[in-house]
KOLGUMAR-991519 format. One line per field, with one value per atom (N, C-alpha, C, O): residue number from 0; residue in one letter; atom name; x, y, z. Coordinates in steps of 0.02 Angstrom, whole numbers, plus 50000, padded with zeros to 5 digits. Example, Ala and Ser with C-alpha at 12.3 -4.5 7.8 and 13.67 -1.06 7.14 Angstrom:
<atoms>
seq	[0	0	0	0	1	1	1	1]
type	[A	A	A	A	S	S	S	S]
atom	[N	CA	C	O	N	CA	C	O]
east	[50660	50615	50660	50712	50642	50684	50645	50670]
north	[49716	49775	49835	49834	49888	49947	50002	50057]
up	[50390	50390	50390	50423	50354	50357	50394	50402]
</atoms>
This chain:
<atoms>
seq	[0	0	0	0	1	1	1	1	2	2	2	2	3	3	3	3	4	4	4	4	5	5	5	5	6	6	6	6	7	7	7	7	8	8	8	8	9	9	9	9	10	10	10	10	11	11	11	11	12	12	12	12	13	13	13	13	14	14	14	14	15	15	15	15	16	16	16	16	17	17	17	17	18	18	18	18	19	19	19	19	20	20	20	20	21	21	21	21	22	22	22	22	23	23	23	23	24	24	24	24	25	25	25	25	26	26	26	26	27	27	27	27	28	28	28	28	29	29	29	29	30	30	30	30	31	31	31	31	32	32	32	32	33	33	33	33	34	34	34	34	35	35	35	35	36	36	36	36	37	37	37	37	38	38	38	38	39	39	39	39	40	40	40	40	41	41	41	41	42	42	42	42	43	43	43	43	44	44	44	44	45	45	45	45	46	46	46	46	47	47	47	47	48	48	48	48	49	49	49	49	50	50	50	50	51	51	51	51	52	52	52	52	53	53	53	53	54	54	54	54	55	55	55	55	56	56	56	56	57	57	57	57	58	58	58	58	59	59	59	59	60	60	60	60	61	61	61	61	62	62	62	62	63	63	63	63	64	64	64	64	65	65	65	65	66	66	66	66	67	67	67	67	68	68	68	68	69	69	69	69	70	70	70	70	71	71	71	71	72	72	72	72	73	73	73	73	74	74	74	74	75	75	75	75	76	76	76	76	77	77	77	77	78	78	78	78	79	79	79	79	80	80	80	80	81	81	81	81	82	82	82	82	83	83	83	83	84	84	84	84	85	85	85	85	86	86	86	86	87	87	87	87	88	88	88	88	89	89	89	89	90	90	90	90	91	91	91	91	92	92	92	92	93	93	93	93	94	94	94	94	95	95	95	95	96	96	96	96	97	97	97	97	98	98	98	98	99	99	99	99	100	100	100	100	101	101	101	101	102	102	102	102	103	103	103	103	104	104	104	104	105	105	105	105	106	106	106	106	107	107	107	107	108	108	108	108	109	109	109	109	110	110	110	110	111	111	111	111	112	112	112	112	113	113	113	113	114	114	114	114	115	115	115	115	116	116	116	116	117	117	117	117	118	118	118	118	119	119	119	119	120	120	120	120	121	121	121	121	122	122	122	122	123	123	123	123	124	124	124	124	125	125	125	125	126	126	126	126	127	127	127	127	128	128	128	128	129	129	129	129	130	130	130	130	131	131	131	131	132	132	132	132	133	133	133	133	134	134	134	134	135	135	135	135	136	136	136	136	137	137	137	137	138	138	138	138	139	139	139	139	140	140	140	140	141	141	141	141	142	142	142	142]
type	[M	M	M	M	M	M	M	M	D	D	D	D	N	N	N	N	E	E	E	E	M	M	M	M	F	F	F	F	S	S	S	S	E	E	E	E	Y	Y	Y	Y	Y	Y	Y	Y	E	E	E	E	K	K	K	K	Y	Y	Y	Y	H	H	H	H	E	E	E	E	K	K	K	K	D	D	D	D	R	R	R	R	T	T	T	T	I	I	I	I	Q	Q	Q	Q	G	G	G	G	I	I	I	I	A	A	A	A	R	R	R	R	K	K	K	K	L	L	L	L	A	A	A	A	K	K	K	K	S	S	S	S	D	D	D	D	Y	Y	Y	Y	E	E	E	E	L	L	L	L	Y	Y	Y	Y	Q	Q	Q	Q	D	D	D	D	L	L	L	L	I	I	I	I	Q	Q	Q	Q	I	I	I	I	G	G	G	G	L	L	L	L	E	E	E	E	T	T	T	T	L	L	L	L	W	W	W	W	K	K	K	K	L	L	L	L	D	D	D	D	P	P	P	P	E	E	E	E	K	K	K	K	A	A	A	A	K	K	K	K	T	T	T	T	N	N	N	N	K	K	K	K	D	D	D	D	A	A	A	A	W	W	W	W	I	I	I	I	R	R	R	R	Q	Q	Q	Q	A	A	A	A	M	M	M	M	R	R	R	R	F	F	F	F	R	R	R	R	M	M	M	M	I	I	I	I	D	D	D	D	H	H	H	H	L	L	L	L	R	R	R	R	K	K	K	K	L	L	L	L	K	K	K	K	L	L	L	L	R	R	R	R	K	K	K	K	V	V	V	V	E	E	E	E	S	S	S	S	L	L	L	L	D	D	D	D	R	R	R	R	R	R	R	R	L	L	L	L	E	E	E	E	N	N	N	N	G	G	G	G	E	E	E	E	Q	Q	Q	Q	I	I	I	I	E	E	E	E	V	V	V	V	D	D	D	D	N	N	N	N	I	I	I	I	T	T	T	T	G	G	G	G	D	D	D	D	I	I	I	I	R	R	R	R	L	L	L	L	I	I	I	I	G	G	G	G	P	P	P	P	P	P	P	P	H	H	H	H	R	R	R	R	A	A	A	A	S	S	S	S	S	S	S	S	S	S	S	S	D	D	D	D	L	L	L	L	G	G	G	G	T	T	T	T	I	I	I	I	L	L	L	L	R	R	R	R	E	E	E	E	A	A	A	A	V	V	V	V	E	E	E	E	Q	Q	Q	Q	H	H	H	H	Q	Q	Q	Q	D	D	D	D	E	E	E	E	T	T	T	T	R	R	R	R	Q	Q	Q	Q	E	E	E	E	E	E	E	E	E	E	E	E	Q	Q	Q	Q	D	D	D	D	G	G	G	G	Y	Y	Y	Y]
atom	[N	CA	C	O	N	CA	C	O	N	CA	C	O	N	CA	C	O	N	CA	C	O	N	CA	C	O	N	CA	C	O	N	CA	C	O	N	CA	C	O	N	CA	C	O	N	CA	C	O	N	CA	C	O	N	CA	C	O	N	CA	C	O	N	CA	C	O	N	CA	C	O	N	CA	C	O	N	CA	C	O	N	CA	C	O	N	CA	C	O	N	CA	C	O	N	CA	C	O	N	CA	C	O	N	CA	C	O	N	CA	C	O	N	CA	C	O	N	CA	C	O	N	CA	C	O	N	CA	C	O	N	CA	C	O	N	CA	C	O	N	CA	C	O	N	CA	C	O	N	CA	C	O	N	CA	C	O	N	CA	C	O	N	CA	C	O	N	CA	C	O	N	CA	C	O	N	CA	C	O	N	CA	C	O	N	CA	C	O	N	CA	C	O	N	CA	C	O	N	CA	C	O	N	CA	C	O	N	CA	C	O	N	CA	C	O	N	CA	C	O	N	CA	C	O	N	CA	C	O	N	CA	C	O	N	CA	C	O	N	CA	C	O	N	CA	C	O	N	CA	C	O	N	CA	C	O	N	CA	C	O	N	CA	C	O	N	CA	C	O	N	CA	C	O	N	CA	C	O	N	CA	C	O	N	CA	C	O	N	CA	C	O	N	CA	C	O	N	CA	C	O	N	CA	C	O	N	CA	C	O	N	CA	C	O	N	CA	C	O	N	CA	C	O	N	CA	C	O	N	CA	C	O	N	CA	C	O	N	CA	C	O	N	CA	C	O	N	CA	C	O	N	CA	C	O	N	CA	C	O	N	CA	C	O	N	CA	C	O	N	CA	C	O	N	CA	C	O	N	CA	C	O	N	CA	C	O	N	CA	C	O	N	CA	C	O	N	CA	C	O	N	CA	C	O	N	CA	C	O	N	CA	C	O	N	CA	C	O	N	CA	C	O	N	CA	C	O	N	CA	C	O	N	CA	C	O	N	CA	C	O	N	CA	C	O	N	CA	C	O	N	CA	C	O	N	CA	C	O	N	CA	C	O	N	CA	C	O	N	CA	C	O	N	CA	C	O	N	CA	C	O	N	CA	C	O	N	CA	C	O	N	CA	C	O	N	CA	C	O	N	CA	C	O	N	CA	C	O	N	CA	C	O	N	CA	C	O	N	CA	C	O	N	CA	C	O	N	CA	C	O	N	CA	C	O	N	CA	C	O	N	CA	C	O	N	CA	C	O	N	CA	C	O	N	CA	C	O	N	CA	C	O	N	CA	C	O	N	CA	C	O	N	CA	C	O	N	CA	C	O	N	CA	C	O	N	CA	C	O	N	CA	C	O	N	CA	C	O	N	CA	C	O	N	CA	C	O	N	CA	C	O	N	CA	C	O	N	CA	C	O	N	CA	C	O	N	CA	C	O	N	CA	C	O	N	CA	C	O	N	CA	C	O]
east	[48054	48080	48060	48057	48047	48028	48086	48143	48071	48126	48124	48079	48171	48178	48115	48090	48091	48031	47970	47934	47958	47899	47908	47860	47969	47983	47970	47941	47993	47980	47904	47882	47869	47795	47765	47727	47781	47754	47780	47743	47846	47874	47833	47813	47821	47781	47713	47689	47684	47618	47613	47571	47654	47649	47691	47678	47743	47783	47767	47764	47759	47751	47679	47662	47633	47566	47524	47508	47507	47461	47497	47466	47562	47604	47587	47592	47567	47549	47606	47595	47663	47721	47727	47733	47726	47732	47677	47688	47615	47559	47566	47552	47588	47599	47656	47650	47708	47765	47749	47770	47710	47694	47651	47661	47602	47559	47597	47581	47646	47685	47738	47752	47769	47825	47801	47839	47739	47709	47751	47754	47784	47822	47896	47933	47920	47991	48011	47996	48045	48059	48113	48108	48163	48213	48183	48200	48138	48103	48058	48054	48026	47984	48027	48005	48088	48129	48149	48149	48167	48189	48132	48142	48069	48011	47996	47973	48008	48002	48049	48031	48108	48160	48141	48152	48114	48088	48036	48036	47988	47933	47960	47936	48007	48035	48070	48061	48109	48144	48095	48108	48040	47988	47959	47952	47942	47916	47960	47937	48025	48074	48075	48082	48069	48074	48011	48013	47956	47890	47882	47912	47842	47819	47743	47708	47716	47647	47604	47544	47634	47595	47574	47529	47605	47588	47521	47492	47498	47436	47381	47375	47339	47283	47226	47194	47210	47152	47170	47188	47165	47173	47251	47280	47283	47355	47374	47425	47339	47355	47351	47395	47300	47294	47350	47379	47368	47420	47486	47522	47503	47564	47565	47615	47511	47508	47518	47559	47485	47488	47561	47587	47592	47660	47705	47744	47702	47743	47728	47775	47665	47650	47675	47700	47668	47692	47770	47798	47803	47877	47897	47943	47863	47878	47864	47902	47810	47794	47847	47868	47868	47922	47985	48019	48000	48057	48050	48097	47989	47977	47982	48005	47961	47971	48044	48066	48080	48156	48186	48229	48163	48189	48173	48216	48110	48091	48130	48138	48154	48192	48260	48287	48287	48355	48348	48396	48288	48281	48329	48336	48360	48409	48381	48358	48385	48362	48411	48471	48387	48434	48470	48442	48537	48578	48573	48586	48555	48551	48511	48534	48450	48408	48439	48435	48470	48501	48563	48575	48604	48660	48640	48674	48585	48563	48538	48540	48514	48491	48543	48529	48607	48664	48700	48749	48676	48712	48776	48780	48827	48894	48909	48883	48954	48977	49039	49083	49044	49106	49129	49089	49193	49222	49266	49311	49250	49293	49360	49362	49414	49478	49503	49545	49476	49496	49455	49483	49389	49348	49329	49310	49334	49311	49236	49210	49200	49127	49110	49144	49057	49034	48970	48927	48963	48900	48882	48926	48824	48800	48800	48777	48828	48827	48776	48781	48729	48673	48690	48741	48648	48657	48644	48620	48659	48644	48571	48528	48558	48491	48442	48449	48389	48332	48276	48258	48251	48198	48131	48115	48096	48033	47981	47997	47923	47872	47853	47836	47855	47840	47896	47886	47959	48017	48011	48022	47993	47986	47934	47942	47878	47828	47854	47841	47892	47922	47969	47967	48014	48063	48033	48057	47980	47943	47908	47911	47876	47846	47896	47885	47953	48005	48033	48045	48041	48066	48016	48035	47952	47900	47900	47896	47903	47906	47963	47956	48023	48084	48080	48105	48048	48041	47994	48006	47938	47890	47924	47913	47965	48000	48049	48051	48085	48133	48095	48116	48039	47999	47973	47976	47949	47925	47979	47965	48038	48093	48116	48134	48115	48132	48080	48097	48016	47962	47968	47957	47987	47992	48051	48049	48107	48162	48146	48169	48109	48089	48033	48018	48006	47953	47882	47837	47872	47802	47759	47700]
north	[47607	47535	47507	47541	47442	47406	47391	47385	47386	47362	47286	47259	47252	47180	47145	47095	47173	47138	47142	47092	47201	47207	47164	47133	47164	47124	47050	47015	47027	46958	46943	46891	46986	46978	46973	46927	47020	47019	46959	46928	46944	46883	46823	46785	46813	46756	46756	46705	46811	46819	46808	46770	46842	46842	46789	46771	46765	46711	46640	46591	46636	46569	46547	46490	46594	46571	46566	46511	46625	46623	46622	46620	46622	46612	46660	46643	46720	46771	46784	46786	46790	46803	46750	46763	46686	46631	46627	46611	46642	46641	46694	46681	46754	46802	46785	46791	46766	46743	46683	46680	46634	46576	46600	46579	46645	46666	46707	46703	46743	46785	46745	46756	46698	46657	46600	46572	46582	46524	46461	46438	46432	46369	46377	46328	46438	46457	46458	46505	46403	46397	46449	46478	46460	46511	46584	46622	46600	46660	46666	46718	46610	46606	46620	46658	46592	46605	46678	46707	46709	46779	46822	46870	46807	46847	46842	46891	46785	46777	46830	46866	46829	46875	46949	46990	46964	47032	47048	47102	47001	47010	47024	47069	46984	46991	47060	47097	47076	47139	47199	47248	47194	47243	47249	47303	47191	47190	47224	47263	47210	47242	47315	47350	47340	47414	47454	47516	47420	47454	47484	47462	47532	47563	47553	47598	47502	47486	47542	47547	47584	47640	47691	47731	47690	47735	47714	47754	47654	47632	47673	47682	47698	47742	47700	47721	47643	47608	47532	47516	47489	47421	47405	47402	47395	47384	47319	47318	47267	47201	47207	47184	47239	47248	47290	47275	47343	47390	47354	47365	47311	47270	47222	47218	47184	47134	47172	47150	47224	47261	47289	47286	47314	47339	47284	47294	47224	47168	47147	47135	47143	47123	47170	47149	47236	47286	47283	47288	47273	47265	47205	47208	47151	47091	47102	47080	47137	47154	47198	47188	47247	47293	47251	47266	47201	47156	47120	47117	47093	47061	47106	47084	47165	47215	47228	47234	47233	47243	47182	47189	47123	47064	47060	47041	47079	47080	47126	47112	47181	47228	47200	47219	47156	47130	47052	47015	47028	46960	46933	46964	46881	46852	46787	46743	46785	46729	46670	46680	46612	46554	46549	46558	46534	46526	46457	46448	46409	46342	46334	46305	46360	46356	46388	46363	46445	46483	46445	46442	46416	46380	46315	46294	46283	46223	46241	46199	46302	46323	46345	46370	46335	46351	46416	46431	46455	46517	46503	46454	46545	46533	46597	46651	46587	46641	46669	46631	46732	46765	46818	46857	46818	46865	46913	46892	46980	47033	47035	47047	47024	47019	47089	47092	47141	47210	47233	47253	47229	47254	47201	47217	47137	47084	47073	47031	47110	47106	47035	47009	47006	46941	46953	46992	46917	46922	46857	46814	46847	46786	46800	46852	46750	46755	46704	46645	46726	46689	46634	46638	46585	46531	46563	46620	46528	46548	46573	46547	46623	46655	46604	46567	46601	46557	46601	46652	46580	46619	46610	46556	46666	46663	46636	46628	46622	46593	46645	46626	46709	46758	46760	46766	46753	46751	46686	46687	46633	46569	46576	46551	46609	46621	46657	46639	46711	46752	46712	46712	46675	46632	46580	46566	46551	46499	46529	46499	46588	46620	46635	46621	46662	46681	46619	46622	46565	46502	46477	46460	46476	46454	46501	46476	46562	46609	46594	46592	46584	46573	46508	46503	46454	46390	46398	46371	46437	46447	46482	46464	46532	46572	46522	46522	46484	46436	46386	46370	46362	46310	46346	46318	46405	46445	46452	46442	46469	46478	46415	46416	46363	46300	46277	46251	46288	46275	46316	46292	46378	46420	46400	46407	46375	46349	46287	46277	46246	46180	46188	46141	46247	46260	46243	46234	46239	46222	46281	46275]
up	[53412	53416	53485	53536	53481	53544	53588	53565	53654	53700	53697	53666	53726	53724	53754	53727	53808	53841	53796	53789	53767	53725	53661	53638	53633	53574	53588	53547	53648	53668	53670	53646	53695	53699	53630	53616	53585	53517	53478	53439	53490	53452	53471	53427	53535	53554	53522	53497	53521	53494	53419	53396	53384	53309	53274	53216	53310	53277	53307	53270	53368	53398	53410	53397	53436	53449	53387	53365	53360	53304	53234	53181	53239	53174	53117	53058	53137	53085	53036	52975	53062	53014	52967	52908	52990	52942	52892	52833	52915	52869	52814	52755	52832	52779	52731	52670	52761	52718	52672	52614	52700	52657	52598	52540	52613	52561	52504	52444	52527	52475	52444	52385	52477	52446	52406	52368	52413	52380	52392	52449	52343	52360	52366	52371	52365	52370	52444	52480	52467	52540	52562	52616	52518	52538	52544	52589	52497	52498	52560	52592	52578	52636	52698	52741	52705	52760	52765	52819	52707	52704	52726	52765	52702	52721	52796	52825	52828	52899	52935	52981	52909	52939	52930	52974	52874	52861	52910	52940	52920	52966	53039	53073	53061	53126	53130	53179	53083	53084	53089	53124	53052	53053	53123	53151	53147	53218	53265	53307	53261	53305	53298	53349	53241	53227	53240	53243	53246	53252	53323	53372	53324	53389	53391	53368	53415	53418	53447	53431	53490	53519	53467	53479	53408	53357	53320	53282	53331	53302	53330	53391	53283	53303	53329	53377	53301	53321	53339	53395	53289	53298	53297	53242	53351	53353	53319	53284	53326	53294	53216	53180	53192	53120	53095	53042	53129	53111	53106	53057	53154	53155	53097	53061	53088	53032	52966	52926	52954	52890	52880	52825	52934	52928	52905	52859	52936	52920	52848	52810	52827	52760	52706	52654	52720	52672	52667	52612	52722	52715	52676	52635	52687	52645	52574	52531	52556	52488	52459	52402	52497	52476	52459	52409	52499	52489	52419	52380	52408	52345	52286	52233	52290	52235	52220	52163	52272	52264	52230	52187	52248	52216	52146	52106	52125	52057	52012	51953	52042	52007	51988	51937	52029	52015	52005	52017	51983	51972	51917	51864	51928	51882	51853	51888	51786	51753	51760	51760	51766	51772	51706	51652	51714	51655	51624	51564	51667	51637	51576	51527	51577	51513	51452	51396	51466	51409	51384	51324	51430	51407	51370	51323	51394	51363	51291	51245	51283	51214	51168	51114	51191	51144	51156	51122	51205	51217	51253	51291	51244	51275	51315	51300	51367	51406	51374	51353	51370	51345	51398	51424	51413	51458	51417	51381	51426	51395	51429	51489	51395	51424	51452	51497	51425	51447	51509	51560	51504	51557	51609	51666	51586	51634	51633	51670	51590	51585	51557	51513	51583	51560	51524	51546	51465	51430	51397	51390	51377	51342	51271	51248	51232	51159	51134	51150	51097	51078	51026	50992	51019	50969	50899	50896	50846	50781	50779	50814	50738	50730	50716	50668	50757	50742	50716	50746	50662	50632	50673	50698	50679	50711	50665	50606	50686	50639	50585	50529	50601	50546	50494	50434	50524	50477	50434	50374	50465	50423	50374	50319	50388	50337	50273	50216	50290	50237	50198	50136	50232	50198	50155	50100	50180	50138	50078	50025	50085	50029	49975	49916	49997	49950	49913	49853	49949	49921	49868	49812	49887	49840	49777	49720	49786	49730	49683	49622	49717	49678	49640	49584	49672	49639	49580	49526	49590	49533	49478	49419	49493	49443	49403	49341	49439	49408	49366	49310	49390	49355	49287	49232	49295	49237	49187	49127	49205	49161	49127	49069	49162	49136	49080	49027	49098	49050	48985	48929	48995	48935	48893	48832	48926	48890	48852	48795	48883	48854	48800	48764	48798	48747	48771	48729	48833	48854	48855	48872]
</atoms>
């Protein structure tokens, strides 16, 4: 771990002068400003915990890669616990139900909507039924 003086030197270099931390964070966060801010914090934390003397050759590249990898690790952790927005699901008719015993919360879906393959099957069955009914009527009428 760095001491305060060394951290100040690297902070100035990677955060204030060449803005390496911001560049990496911007590239990984794309347009998500909150994630961008989180990744900057991850980069600074990584910078604080690093011991640049462990770098075997190019110290700057080693530091940049360490910050980048820690930011990517953070993104991976977020993807594992990514939460889907409830707004879209509630707008589509799902409702929230709370289990009175356990307190668990779950979404109850809207009435079953048939998929396109289900619709094809339903349509074929309806056509066949209509043809059968028509045939029966014609037979009864003597056609």
